[in-house]
C-alpha positions in Angstrom: 18.9 27.9 -11.8 19.7 24.7 -13.6 20.6 21.8 -11.3 20.2 18.1 -11.2 16.6 18.5 -10.1 15.6 20.7 -13.0 15.1 20.2 -16.7 15.6 22.8 -19.4 12.6 23.1 -21.8 12.1 25.1 -25.0 8.7 26.9 -24.7 7.1 28.5 -27.7 4.5 31.3 -27.1 3.3 34.2 -29.2 5.3 37.4 -29.1 2.4 39.2 -27.5 2.2 36.6 -24.7 6.0 36.8 -24.2 5.9 40.6 -23.9 2.9 40.7 -21.7 4.4 38.1 -19.3 7.8 39.8 -19.2 6.1 43.2 -18.5 4.0 41.6 -15.8 7.0 40.0 -14.1 9.0 43.2 -14.5 6.1 45.2 -12.8 6.2 42.7 -9.9 9.9 43.3 -9.4 10.9 40.1 -11.2 14.3 38.7 -11.0 16.3 36.2 -13.0 14.6 32.8 -12.8 11.1 34.2 -12.2 10.0 33.3 -15.7 10.8 29.7 -15.1 9.1 29.8 -11.7 6.0 31.4 -13.2 5.8 28.7 -15.9 6.3 25.9 -13.4 3.6 27.4 -11.2 1.2 27.8 -14.1 1.8 24.2 -15.3 1.1 22.9 -11.7 -2.1 24.9 -11.4 -3.3 23.7 -14.9 -2.6 20.1 -14.0 -4.4 20.5 -10.6 -7.4 22.2 -12.3 -7.7 19.4 -14.9 -7.6 16.8 -12.1 -10.3 18.7 -10.2 -12.5 19.0 -13.4 -12.1 15.2 -13.9 -13.2 14.4 -10.4 -16.1 16.8 -10.7 -17.2 15.1 -14.0 -16.9 11.6 -12.6 -19.0 12.6 -9.6 -21.6 14.8 -11.4 -24.3 12.1 -10.9 -23.6 11.6 -7.2 -25.6 13.5 -4.7 -24.0 16.0 -2.3 -25.1 13.8 0.6 -23.5 10.7 -0.8 -20.3 12.6 -1.5 -20.3 14.0 2.0 -20.8 10.5 3.5 -17.8 9.1 1.5 -15.7 12.1 2.6 -16.7 11.6 6.3 -16.0 7.9 6.1 -12.5 8.5 4.6 -11.7 11.1 7.2 -12.8 8.8 10.0 -10.6 6.0 8.7 -7.5 8.3 8.3 -8.0 9.7 11.8 -8.3 6.2 13.2 -5.0 5.2 11.5 -3.3 8.3 12.7 -4.4 7.7 16.3 -3.3 4.1 16.1 0.1 5.1 14.7 0.5 7.8 17.3 -0.3 5.4 20.1 2.4 3.0 19.0 5.1 5.6 19.2 6.9 5.8 22.5 
């Protein structure tokens, strides 16, 4: 599994967590490398969740209507840029 694009980490978890995770992966038909894939996926989801929670906290005082207006404005701008870019291509 190791390649130039991967890094080897030492991860410390409780024995109970280790056994539960290995049993879970085994029940799912896990293969070599699935533990690393599981950990990477879990880390990515945790980082994504923290980012989402941060955005929610920053926007807690903003009304739903104001947020929708900002979203609509951003979508319109991006669509305009995409159309302009597509029109320039032969």
